[in-house]
C-alpha positions, 0 to 999 in steps of 0.5 A: 713583504709590507713595512708594518709586517716587517717591523713586527717580525723584527719586533719578534726576532728582538723578543727572540721568539721562535721562528714558527711562532713568528710564522704563527703570529704573522698569519694570525694579523694576516687573517684578521686584516683579511676578515676586515679587508684593511690594513691591521693598523687602521683595525680599532679595540671595538673591531678586535673585540667583535673579531674574537667573539667571531672566533670563538661564536661563529667559527669555533676555532679550537682552544690552542688555534684561538690562543695562537691568534690572540697571542699574535695580534695581541704582540702586534698591537702591543708590542708593535703599534704600542697599543694598550687595549683593555679587550686584551686585558678582558679575553682570556684563552680556555687552557686544555689539559692534554696528556701527551702520547706515549709509546711503550718500550716495546712500541719504541723499538718496533717502530725504531726497528721499521726505520731502514735508512741508518743515517734516520735509524741511528738519529731516531734512536739518539733522540730517545736515547737522551730524551731531545728535541727533534732538532737538538739531536739532527743538529748533533756535532762531533764536539758534542759527544764526550765519549770520556763522560759518556753524555751528550752536551746539547747547544743550542745551535743556529738553525740554518743560515736563512734562520741565522741567530735565531734559537730553537725553541726554549732552546737550553743547552744542558748536559745528558747521559749517552747510553752505551749502546747509543755511544757505540751505535753513533761511532760506527755510523760516523765512521760511514762517513767521517764529517768533521763537524756533524754527526747526521751530515746532508746526505747530499754533501752540503756543509750542514746536517740533514733536514729535520722534514726528512726526520720526521717523514721517515718517523711517520712512515715507520709508524704506520709501518709498525702497526702501532695505533697511536698518534705519535710524532717524533717528539713522542720519543722525548715523552716516551724517553722521559716517562720510562726513566720515571718508570725505572725510578729516577728522580723527576728533578733529575728528568727535569734537568735531562729534558732542559725543563725550567719548571718541575711543573712541566716535568710533572705532567709525566707522573700522570702517564704512568701506572707503574709509578702510581702502584709504587706510590700506592705500595709505599703509602701501605708500608709507611701507613703499615702500623697503623691500628 
């Protein structure tokens, strides 16, 4: 690893960027350097302008890929090298407004029913029941389960020894309700291993939780086995949780708190994912305006 690359990584660590973001940003700078065949610190503003045009007009990469490239390169030159170039004020990515994939309640149960290993089935069921991110679910500790108040304390756990001290993306501590059925399920599963720290310990005996990648692979296999024809992932369970709560009449602000969203705008996207909410709104409007003549 070059000294310049290491410096950029350290700058991103100080900024508190997630590990995946760090990897994406360093890869973007690496591609820039490979395009010109020289160190990025020797690349000038005119060359950057030409490179961004190359990405847009010749390679025609997606808006999301272009955004990552722009943010990574911008961070490197502004934060690591201290270059305040006008090109960064000029270049703007086009924001795509894509609605997330959501599974119906029946589809969620079909997928979960196709998970045969208890540790994966209980973990993914808990992720859905509490609206967790995958790492939040995998990294649950015994102390996080509050049986008396029937809730889960979602903490910002350390990722692993390699990335110790770095937080998960947008990590935010919060309390979320724990359905009674999920509590019983967790109790029965914990009784099979009785690990003093982790709810979902590694099956190989190591003193750490099971792998996130294993949970993701299991979900993908279950989705295929279930026959559900949607491009879903583990994170889809979180989207489905929010949508199902909204359909059940839970206030959007409450859902925002459960999900750990800083802005209500982030949570508001779920109002566009459910026909039932729209139908209820139309009925309410009709009642309010019913006396008009």
